[in-house]
N, CA, C and O atoms as a GROMACS GRO file, in nm:
protein
  332
    1MET      N    1   2.242  -0.788  -0.146
    1MET     CA    2   2.123  -0.752  -0.070
    1MET      C    3   2.166  -0.712   0.071
    1MET      O    4   2.248  -0.780   0.132
    2ALA      N    5   2.112  -0.603   0.122
    2ALA     CA    6   2.147  -0.554   0.254
    2ALA      C    7   2.106  -0.655   0.361
    2ALA      O    8   2.014  -0.735   0.341
    3GLU      N    9   2.174  -0.651   0.474
    3GLU     CA   10   2.150  -0.748   0.580
    3GLU      C   11   2.010  -0.740   0.638
    3GLU      O   12   1.955  -0.843   0.678
    4ASN      N   13   1.951  -0.624   0.642
    4ASN     CA   14   1.819  -0.610   0.704
    4ASN      C   15   1.703  -0.641   0.609
    4ASN      O   16   1.587  -0.633   0.649
    5LYS      N   17   1.733  -0.676   0.486
    5LYS     CA   18   1.628  -0.707   0.389
    5LYS      C   19   1.585  -0.852   0.404
    5LYS      O   20   1.667  -0.941   0.428
    6LYS      N   21   1.455  -0.875   0.389
    6LYS     CA   22   1.398  -1.010   0.399
    6LYS      C   23   1.315  -1.038   0.275
    6LYS      O   24   1.270  -0.945   0.207
    7ARG      N   25   1.296  -1.164   0.246
    7ARG     CA   26   1.210  -1.207   0.135
    7ARG      C   27   1.074  -1.245   0.191
    7ARG      O   28   1.063  -1.314   0.292
    8PHE      N   29   0.970  -1.199   0.123
    8PHE     CA   30   0.834  -1.232   0.163
    8PHE      C   31   0.763  -1.295   0.044
    8PHE      O   32   0.768  -1.243  -0.067
    9LYS      N   33   0.697  -1.406   0.068
    9LYS     CA   34   0.618  -1.472  -0.036
    9LYS      C   35   0.473  -1.431  -0.015
    9LYS      O   36   0.414  -1.457   0.090
   10LEU      N   37   0.416  -1.366  -0.116
   10LEU     CA   38   0.279  -1.317  -0.109
   10LEU      C   39   0.195  -1.384  -0.217
   10LEU      O   40   0.245  -1.418  -0.324
   11ASN      N   41   0.068  -1.403  -0.187
   11ASN     CA   42  -0.025  -1.454  -0.287
   11ASN      C   43  -0.136  -1.352  -0.301
   11ASN      O   44  -0.214  -1.328  -0.209
   12ILE      N   45  -0.141  -1.292  -0.420
   12ILE     CA   46  -0.240  -1.187  -0.447
   12ILE      C   47  -0.312  -1.224  -0.575
   12ILE      O   48  -0.249  -1.247  -0.678
   13ALA      N   49  -0.444  -1.228  -0.568
   13ALA     CA   50  -0.528  -1.265  -0.684
   13ALA      C   51  -0.480  -1.398  -0.743
   13ALA      O   52  -0.467  -1.413  -0.864
   14ASN      N   53  -0.456  -1.493  -0.653
   14ASN     CA   54  -0.415  -1.629  -0.691
   14ASN      C   55  -0.285  -1.633  -0.771
   14ASN      O   56  -0.264  -1.724  -0.851
   15LYS      N   57  -0.199  -1.536  -0.750
   15LYS     CA   58  -0.068  -1.534  -0.814
   15LYS      C   59   0.037  -1.510  -0.706
   15LYS      O   60   0.018  -1.426  -0.618
   16ASN      N   61   0.147  -1.584  -0.714
   16ASN     CA   62   0.252  -1.572  -0.614
   16ASN      C   63   0.353  -1.465  -0.653
   16ASN      O   64   0.390  -1.450  -0.769
   17TYR      N   65   0.397  -1.390  -0.552
   17TYR     CA   66   0.496  -1.285  -0.569
   17TYR      C   67   0.600  -1.299  -0.458
   17TYR      O   68   0.566  -1.339  -0.347
   18VAL      N   69   0.724  -1.265  -0.488
   18VAL     CA   70   0.828  -1.255  -0.386
   18VAL      C   71   0.866  -1.108  -0.378
   18VAL      O   72   0.902  -1.046  -0.478
   19VAL      N   73   0.858  -1.055  -0.257
   19VAL     CA   74   0.888  -0.914  -0.233
   19VAL      C   75   1.006  -0.909  -0.136
   19VAL      O   76   1.011  -0.985  -0.040
   20ILE      N   77   1.099  -0.820  -0.163
   20ILE     CA   78   1.215  -0.804  -0.076
   20ILE      C   79   1.206  -0.668  -0.010
   20ILE      O   80   1.188  -0.566  -0.076
   21GLY      N   81   1.218  -0.667   0.124
   21GLY     CA   82   1.209  -0.541   0.196
   21GLY      C   83   1.250  -0.557   0.340
   21GLY      O   84   1.293  -0.665   0.382
   22ASP      N   85   1.238  -0.450   0.415
   22ASP     CA   86   1.277  -0.453   0.556
   22ASP      C   87   1.158  -0.449   0.651
   22ASP      O   88   1.174  -0.419   0.769
   23SER      N   89   1.040  -0.478   0.601
   23SER     CA   90   0.920  -0.479   0.684
   23SER      C   91   0.914  -0.605   0.770
   23SER      O   92   0.992  -0.699   0.753
   24THR      N   93   0.821  -0.603   0.862
   24THR     CA   94   0.800  -0.722   0.945
   24THR      C   95   0.707  -0.818   0.871
   24THR      O   96   0.631  -0.776   0.784
   25PRO      N   97   0.713  -0.946   0.906
   25PRO     CA   98   0.619  -1.042   0.845
   25PRO      C   99   0.473  -1.002   0.868
   25PRO      O  100   0.391  -1.016   0.778
   26ALA      N  101   0.442  -0.953   0.986
   26ALA     CA  102   0.303  -0.913   1.016
   26ALA      C  103   0.260  -0.798   0.924
   26ALA      O  104   0.147  -0.796   0.875
   27HIS      N  105   0.350  -0.703   0.904
   27HIS     CA  106   0.318  -0.590   0.815
   27HIS      C  107   0.290  -0.640   0.673
   27HIS      O  108   0.192  -0.599   0.611
   28MET      N  109   0.377  -0.727   0.624
   28MET     CA  110   0.361  -0.776   0.487
   28MET      C  111   0.237  -0.862   0.471
   28MET      O  112   0.173  -0.861   0.366
   29ARG      N  113   0.201  -0.939   0.576
   29ARG     CA  114   0.075  -1.016   0.570
   29ARG      C  115  -0.044  -0.921   0.557
   29ARG      O  116  -0.137  -0.946   0.480
   30THR      N  117  -0.040  -0.812   0.633
   30THR     CA  118  -0.149  -0.714   0.627
   30THR      C  119  -0.154  -0.647   0.491
   30THR      O  120  -0.262  -0.631   0.434
   31VAL      N  121  -0.039  -0.608   0.439
   31VAL     CA  122  -0.033  -0.546   0.306
   31VAL      C  123  -0.088  -0.642   0.202
   31VAL      O  124  -0.170  -0.604   0.119
   32SER      N  125  -0.044  -0.767   0.206
   32SER     CA  126  -0.088  -0.868   0.110
   32SER      C  127  -0.240  -0.887   0.116
   32SER      O  128  -0.307  -0.891   0.013
   33ARG      N  129  -0.293  -0.898   0.238
   33ARG     CA  130  -0.437  -0.918   0.255
   33ARG      C  131  -0.517  -0.799   0.201
   33ARG      O  132  -0.617  -0.817   0.132
   34LEU      N  133  -0.472  -0.678   0.233
   34LEU     CA  134  -0.544  -0.559   0.189
   34LEU      C  135  -0.538  -0.542   0.037
   34LEU      O  136  -0.639  -0.509  -0.026
   35VAL      N  137  -0.421  -0.566  -0.022
   35VAL     CA  138  -0.409  -0.556  -0.168
   35VAL      C  139  -0.498  -0.660  -0.234
   35VAL      O  140  -0.567  -0.630  -0.332
   36ASP      N  141  -0.497  -0.783  -0.182
   36ASP     CA  142  -0.580  -0.889  -0.239
   36ASP      C  143  -0.727  -0.852  -0.230
   36ASP      O  144  -0.801  -0.870  -0.328
   37GLU      N  145  -0.771  -0.802  -0.116
   37GLU     CA  146  -0.912  -0.763  -0.099
   37GLU      C  147  -0.950  -0.649  -0.192
   37GLU      O  148  -1.054  -0.653  -0.257
   38GLN      N  149  -0.865  -0.547  -0.199
   38GLN     CA  150  -0.898  -0.431  -0.282
   38GLN      C  151  -0.895  -0.466  -0.430
   38GLN      O  152  -0.977  -0.418  -0.508
   39LEU      N  153  -0.801  -0.550  -0.470
   39LEU     CA  154  -0.794  -0.592  -0.610
   39LEU      C  155  -0.917  -0.673  -0.647
   39LEU      O  156  -0.974  -0.654  -0.755
   40ALA      N  157  -0.959  -0.763  -0.559
   40ALA     CA  158  -1.079  -0.843  -0.584
   40ALA      C  159  -1.202  -0.753  -0.597
   40ALA      O  160  -1.288  -0.776  -0.682
   41GLU      N  161  -1.210  -0.651  -0.512
   41GLU     CA  162  -1.323  -0.558  -0.516
   41GLU      C  163  -1.327  -0.484  -0.650
   41GLU      O  164  -1.433  -0.468  -0.710
   42ILE      N  165  -1.212  -0.438  -0.694
   42ILE     CA  166  -1.206  -0.366  -0.822
   42ILE      C  167  -1.237  -0.460  -0.938
   42ILE      O  168  -1.310  -0.422  -1.030
   43MET      N  169  -1.183  -0.581  -0.933
   43MET     CA  170  -1.204  -0.677  -1.042
   43MET      C  171  -1.349  -0.725  -1.048
   43MET      O  172  -1.392  -0.776  -1.151
   44ALA      N  173  -1.424  -0.709  -0.940
   44ALA     CA  174  -1.566  -0.745  -0.941
   44ALA      C  175  -1.644  -0.658  -1.038
   44ALA      O  176  -1.755  -0.692  -1.078
   45GLY      N  177  -1.584  -0.545  -1.076
   45GLY     CA  178  -1.648  -0.455  -1.172
   45GLY      C  179  -1.618  -0.495  -1.316
   45GLY      O  180  -1.633  -0.414  -1.407
   46ASN      N  181  -1.577  -0.620  -1.336
   46ASN     CA  182  -1.551  -0.675  -1.469
   46ASN      C  183  -1.445  -0.596  -1.546
   46ASN      O  184  -1.462  -0.564  -1.664
   47VAL      N  185  -1.334  -0.565  -1.477
   47VAL     CA  186  -1.220  -0.504  -1.544
   47VAL      C  187  -1.108  -0.607  -1.547
   47VAL      O  188  -1.107  -0.701  -1.467
   48SER      N  189  -1.015  -0.589  -1.636
   48SER     CA  190  -0.904  -0.683  -1.646
   48SER      C  191  -0.815  -0.672  -1.523
   48SER      O  192  -0.821  -0.574  -1.448
   49ARG      N  193  -0.732  -0.774  -1.503
   49ARG     CA  194  -0.638  -0.772  -1.392
   49ARG      C  195  -0.544  -0.652  -1.405
   49ARG      O  196  -0.513  -0.586  -1.305
   50GLU      N  197  -0.500  -0.623  -1.527
   50GLU     CA  198  -0.410  -0.510  -1.550
   50GLU      C  199  -0.477  -0.378  -1.515
   50GLU      O  200  -0.419  -0.294  -1.446
   51ASP      N  201  -0.600  -0.359  -1.563
   51ASP     CA  202  -0.672  -0.235  -1.532
   51ASP      C  203  -0.698  -0.224  -1.382
   51ASP      O  204  -0.688  -0.115  -1.325
   52ALA      N  205  -0.732  -0.336  -1.319
   52ALA     CA  206  -0.756  -0.335  -1.175
   52ALA      C  207  -0.629  -0.296  -1.099
   52ALA      O  208  -0.635  -0.221  -1.002
   53ALA      N  209  -0.514  -0.347  -1.145
   53ALA     CA  210  -0.388  -0.313  -1.079
   53ALA      C  211  -0.357  -0.165  -1.093
   53ALA      O  212  -0.310  -0.102  -0.998
   54VAL      N  213  -0.383  -0.108  -1.210
   54VAL     CA  214  -0.359   0.035  -1.231
   54VAL      C  215  -0.454   0.117  -1.144
   54VAL      O  216  -0.412   0.215  -1.082
   55LEU      N  217  -0.580   0.079  -1.138
   55LEU     CA  218  -0.676   0.151  -1.054
   55LEU      C  219  -0.639   0.141  -0.907
   55LEU      O  220  -0.652   0.238  -0.832
   56LEU      N  221  -0.592   0.024  -0.865
   56LEU     CA  222  -0.548   0.007  -0.726
   56LEU      C  223  -0.428   0.096  -0.697
   56LEU      O  224  -0.420   0.157  -0.591
   57ALA      N  225  -0.334   0.104  -0.790
   57ALA     CA  226  -0.217   0.191  -0.774
   57ALA      C  227  -0.259   0.337  -0.764
   57ALA      O  228  -0.206   0.412  -0.682
   58ILE      N  229  -0.354   0.378  -0.849
   58ILE     CA  230  -0.404   0.516  -0.844
   58ILE      C  231  -0.465   0.544  -0.708
   58ILE      O  232  -0.439   0.649  -0.649
   59ASN      N  233  -0.547   0.452  -0.658
   59ASN     CA  234  -0.609   0.468  -0.526
   59ASN      C  235  -0.502   0.478  -0.417
   59ASN      O  236  -0.512   0.562  -0.328
   60ALA      N  237  -0.401   0.392  -0.425
   60ALA     CA  238  -0.296   0.390  -0.322
   60ALA      C  239  -0.217   0.520  -0.321
   60ALA      O  240  -0.190   0.575  -0.214
   61VAL      N  241  -0.179   0.569  -0.438
   61VAL     CA  242  -0.102   0.693  -0.444
   61VAL      C  243  -0.188   0.812  -0.400
   61VAL      O  244  -0.139   0.902  -0.332
   62SER      N  245  -0.314   0.811  -0.438
   62SER     CA  246  -0.404   0.918  -0.395
   62SER      C  247  -0.416   0.919  -0.243
   62SER      O  248  -0.408   1.025  -0.180
   63ASP      N  249  -0.436   0.801  -0.183
   63ASP     CA  250  -0.445   0.792  -0.037
   63ASP      C  251  -0.315   0.837   0.029
   63ASP      O  252  -0.317   0.906   0.131
   64GLN      N  253  -0.202   0.798  -0.030
   64GLN     CA  254  -0.072   0.837   0.025
   64GLN      C  255  -0.056   0.989   0.023
   64GLN      O  256  -0.010   1.048   0.121
   65LEU      N  257  -0.093   1.053  -0.088
   65LEU     CA  258  -0.082   1.198  -0.097
   65LEU      C  259  -0.173   1.268   0.004
   65LEU      O  260  -0.133   1.368   0.064
   66LYS      N  261  -0.294   1.216   0.024
   66LYS     CA  262  -0.385   1.274   0.123
   66LYS      C  263  -0.328   1.262   0.263
   66LYS      O  264  -0.332   1.357   0.341
   67LYS      N  265  -0.273   1.144   0.296
   67LYS     CA  266  -0.214   1.124   0.429
   67LYS      C  267  -0.091   1.212   0.449
   67LYS      O  268  -0.069   1.264   0.558
   68GLN      N  269  -0.011   1.228   0.345
   68GLN     CA  270   0.106   1.316   0.355
   68GLN      C  271   0.063   1.460   0.379
   68GLN      O  272   0.126   1.531   0.457
   69GLN      N  273  -0.044   1.504   0.312
   69GLN     CA  274  -0.094   1.640   0.333
   69GLN      C  275  -0.144   1.657   0.476
   69GLN      O  276  -0.121   1.761   0.538
   70GLU      N  277  -0.215   1.555   0.528
   70GLU     CA  278  -0.261   1.561   0.667
   70GLU      C  279  -0.143   1.571   0.763
   70GLU      O  280  -0.147   1.649   0.858
   71LEU      N  281  -0.039   1.493   0.739
   71LEU     CA  282   0.079   1.495   0.823
   71LEU      C  283   0.149   1.631   0.815
   71LEU      O  284   0.191   1.686   0.916
   72ASP      N  285   0.161   1.684   0.694
   72ASP     CA  286   0.221   1.817   0.676
   72ASP      C  287   0.141   1.923   0.750
   72ASP      O  288   0.198   2.012   0.812
   73ASP      N  289   0.008   1.915   0.742
   73ASP     CA  290  -0.079   2.011   0.810
   73ASP      C  291  -0.060   2.002   0.962
   73ASP      O  292  -0.053   2.105   1.030
   74LEU      N  293  -0.052   1.879   1.015
   74LEU     CA  294  -0.032   1.862   1.159
   74LEU      C  295   0.104   1.916   1.203
   74LEU      O  296   0.115   1.978   1.309
   75ARG      N  297   0.206   1.892   1.123
   75ARG     CA  298   0.339   1.945   1.155
   75ARG      C  299   0.338   2.098   1.153
   75ARG      O  300   0.399   2.161   1.239
   76ALA      N  301   0.268   2.157   1.056
   76ALA     CA  302   0.261   2.302   1.048
   76ALA      C  303   0.186   2.359   1.168
   76ALA      O  304   0.226   2.462   1.222
   77GLN      N  305   0.080   2.293   1.211
   77GLN     CA  306   0.005   2.338   1.329
   77GLN      C  307   0.092   2.331   1.455
   77GLN      O  308   0.087   2.420   1.539
   78LYS      N  309   0.171   2.224   1.466
   78LYS     CA  310   0.257   2.207   1.581
   78LYS      C  311   0.366   2.314   1.586
   78LYS      O  312   0.404   2.359   1.695
   79GLN      N  313   0.416   2.355   1.470
   79GLN     CA  314   0.524   2.452   1.464
   79GLN      C  315   0.472   2.596   1.469
   79GLN      O  316   0.549   2.688   1.497
   80ALA      N  317   0.345   2.617   1.443
   80ALA     CA  318   0.290   2.752   1.443
   80ALA      C  319   0.285   2.805   1.586
   80ALA      O  320   0.250   2.732   1.678
   81PRO      N  321   0.320   2.932   1.604
   81PRO     CA  322   0.313   2.990   1.739
   81PRO      C  323   0.167   3.000   1.784
   81PRO      O  324   0.078   3.032   1.706
   82GLU      N  325   0.147   2.970   1.911
   82GLU     CA  326   0.010   2.978   1.966
   82GLU      C  327  -0.029   3.123   1.987
   82GLU      O  328   0.054   3.208   2.019
   83LYS      N  329  -0.158   3.150   1.966
   83LYS     CA  330  -0.208   3.288   1.980
   83LYS      C  331  -0.273   3.307   2.112
   83LYS      O  332  -0.321   3.416   2.142
   0.00000   0.00000   0.00000
């Protein structure tokens, strides 16, 4: 394991997970809280934990792609010559 990697213990949907990464503890607490909240919201629709996890992943990837497109658009605007 690389020197900058840390172990984080997370509790999501009443299940414990150990995640290894280079994030800060504050970042991982926020990630854990948001995932737990979003998973609970999806599961309130009477779907299985597995289906809720897949739906949460779909939402996360969709949001990531939208944010990447926004970032790409801003970079293109910055690089475009002014008229």
